[in-house]
C-alpha positions as CSV (number, residue, x, y, z in Angstrom):
1,X,-1.2,21.2,-9.9
2,X,-2.4,19.6,-6.6
3,X,-0.7,16.7,-4.9
4,X,-3.6,14.4,-5.9
5,X,-2.8,15.0,-9.5
6,X,0.7,13.7,-9.0
7,X,-0.5,10.2,-8.0
8,X,-0.5,7.6,-10.7
9,X,-2.6,4.4,-10.7
10,X,-2.8,1.3,-12.9
11,X,-3.4,-2.4,-12.6
12,X,-0.7,-3.9,-10.4
13,X,-0.6,-7.0,-12.6
14,X,0.9,-4.9,-15.4
15,X,2.7,-2.1,-13.6
16,X,5.5,-2.7,-11.2
17,X,5.1,0.6,-9.3
18,X,1.5,0.1,-8.0
19,X,1.1,-1.0,-4.4
20,X,-0.9,-4.2,-4.5
21,X,-3.2,-4.7,-1.5
22,X,-3.9,-8.2,-0.4
23,X,-6.8,-8.3,2.1
24,X,-10.0,-10.3,2.5
25,X,-13.0,-8.9,0.6
26,X,-15.1,-9.4,3.8
27,X,-14.2,-9.7,7.5
28,X,-16.2,-10.1,10.7
29,X,-16.6,-7.1,12.9
30,X,-13.9,-6.9,15.6
31,X,-11.9,-9.9,14.3
32,X,-8.3,-9.5,13.5
33,X,-7.2,-10.0,9.9
34,X,-4.0,-9.5,7.9
35,X,-3.3,-7.0,5.2
36,X,-0.2,-7.4,2.9
37,X,0.9,-4.5,0.7
38,X,3.7,-4.9,-1.8
39,X,5.1,-3.0,-4.7
40,X,6.2,-5.3,-7.6
41,X,3.9,-8.2,-6.8
42,X,3.5,-9.5,-10.3
43,X,6.4,-7.7,-12.0
44,X,9.4,-7.2,-9.7
45,X,10.4,-3.6,-9.0
46,X,14.2,-2.9,-9.0
47,X,15.7,-2.7,-5.6
48,X,19.0,-0.8,-6.0
49,X,20.5,2.5,-4.8
50,X,19.7,4.0,-8.2
51,X,16.0,2.8,-8.4
52,X,13.9,1.8,-5.4
53,X,10.7,2.2,-3.5
54,X,11.3,4.7,-0.7
55,X,8.0,4.2,1.3
56,X,4.6,2.6,1.4
57,X,1.6,4.0,3.3
58,X,-1.7,2.3,4.2
59,X,-5.0,4.1,5.0
60,X,-8.5,3.0,5.9
61,X,-11.5,5.1,4.8
62,X,-14.6,4.0,6.7
63,X,-17.9,4.1,4.8
64,X,-19.4,7.6,5.0
65,X,-16.3,9.1,6.5
66,X,-14.8,12.3,5.1
67,X,-11.2,11.6,6.1
68,X,-9.0,8.5,6.1
69,X,-7.2,6.9,9.0
70,X,-3.5,6.3,8.6
71,X,-2.9,2.6,9.4
72,X,0.9,2.6,8.8
73,X,3.8,4.5,7.3
74,X,6.6,2.1,6.2
75,X,10.0,3.5,5.2
76,X,12.7,1.5,3.4
77,X,16.2,2.6,4.2
78,X,18.5,-0.1,2.8
79,X,18.8,0.2,-1.0
80,X,22.0,-1.5,-1.8
81,X,24.3,0.2,0.8
82,X,26.7,-2.4,1.9
83,X,25.1,-5.8,1.4
84,X,21.6,-4.8,2.6
85,X,18.5,-4.5,0.4
86,X,15.0,-3.9,1.6
87,X,12.0,-5.4,-0.2
88,X,9.0,-3.1,-0.6
89,X,6.5,-5.4,1.1
90,X,4.7,-4.9,4.4
91,X,2.2,-6.8,6.5
92,X,0.0,-5.5,9.3
93,X,-3.1,-6.8,11.2
94,X,-6.3,-4.9,11.6
95,X,-9.6,-5.1,13.4
96,X,-12.5,-3.1,11.9
97,X,-16.1,-2.5,12.9
98,X,-17.2,-0.8,9.7
99,X,-16.7,-1.4,6.0
100,X,-14.9,1.0,3.7
101,X,-11.8,1.2,1.6
102,X,-8.1,0.3,2.2
103,X,-6.0,2.7,0.3
104,X,-2.2,2.4,-0.3
105,X,0.3,4.9,-1.6
106,X,3.9,4.4,-2.5
107,X,6.9,6.4,-3.7
108,X,9.5,5.4,-6.3
109,X,12.6,7.6,-6.3
110,X,12.5,7.8,-10.1
111,X,8.8,7.3,-11.1
112,X,7.1,9.2,-8.3
113,X,3.8,8.6,-6.5
114,X,1.5,5.6,-7.0
115,X,-1.8,4.6,-5.4
116,X,-4.4,1.8,-5.3
117,X,-7.4,0.9,-3.2
118,X,-9.7,-2.1,-2.4
119,X,-13.1,-2.2,-0.8
120,X,-13.6,-4.2,2.4
121,X,-16.9,-5.3,3.8
122,X,-17.5,-5.8,7.5
123,X,-20.1,-8.3,8.7
124,X,-21.7,-8.2,12.1
């Protein structure tokens, strides 16, 4: 079995493990915009020592490219130790010059690997 076969995907509106990507459908070339990725957007994901999201990653795959570019790797360390809990939600800002796909992956300590993607257009 390959690593790709281990990734699960679904509609984030009905599955709490899928990383939901909030980004504009279209942006202007070279202008900064915000991307928000969260697990449990519609249905909250548990956030406890026993069941939590360990990490979220965000990639950009430019149109026509063979390989993605890693935008960010976000690790969540506090899962109920002491009084601290981390929420599986990250925000970053990007500037693009070419359209493509934003791809996110996440890892739940019980339910494994999850992925989602959205297309993004870049206007001149």
